[in-house]
N, C-alpha and C positions, 0 to 999 in steps of 0.2 A: 626427806621433804615429801609431803603429801600433796597431790594435785587433784583438786575437786572441780568437776565440770558443773557449772551453774546451769540451772534450768529456769526459764521464765523471767530472766532479768537482763538488764543491759550489760552487766558484768558477765563475762563468759567463763571465767575460772577463778579459783582461789588457790594460792600456794600457801601451805600451812605447816608449821612445825610446832609440836607440843613436847615438852620435856618435863618429866615428873609432874604432870598435870597442869603445867603453866605454858601458856602460849608464848613462844619465843620468836616466831616469825609469822607474819600474815601479810599477803600482798594480793590484791585484786587485779585482774586483767580486764580492761575496759570498764564501762560503767561511768558514773558521775565522779570525776577524779577527786574533787574535794571531799565528797561524802565517803567514798570508799577509802581514801587515805585516812580520813578522820576515824572511821570505824576501825580500821586496822591498827592505827596508833593507840586507840583506846583499849583494844583487845590485848596488845602485847604486854606481857608482864602480869597478866591476870590469870586466875584459875579458869581453865577451859570450861569446866562444868558451869561455873557462874556466868560466864559470857554467853554460853549456849542458852541457858535458861532466860537471860535477860533479852536476848534477840529473837528467840523463837516466836514465830507467828506474826511478826511485824509485816503489815501489808504495804505494797507500793503499787505494783501492776498485778492485777489479779489477786491471787492469795499468797504471794511471796514478795520478797524484796532482797536487796543485797545483804542487809543484816540477817534476814531469815536464812539466806543461803549459807552465810557463815555459820550460823547455828547448826545447820544440817551437815556442813563440812566437818565441824567439830565432832558431832555425834557419830559420823562415819569414819573418823580419822583412824588410820592404821599406822602403828609404829614402824 
């Protein structure tokens, strides 16, 4: 399990698991519950690279967002 510390968002961290390039687990800590649960549910079962590309750069507060932070977490994921 990879634990990513979010920066600049209401969500404080993301727990992430990727197996064979597919996101198998994604859970946000804090943030807007419905939105973060929805983003996580949509990400699970999809190719990590595709999810990262779709979510990269989405702004909310400042120049980042919870989806953008997920994109960053995917890109820095360590097996």
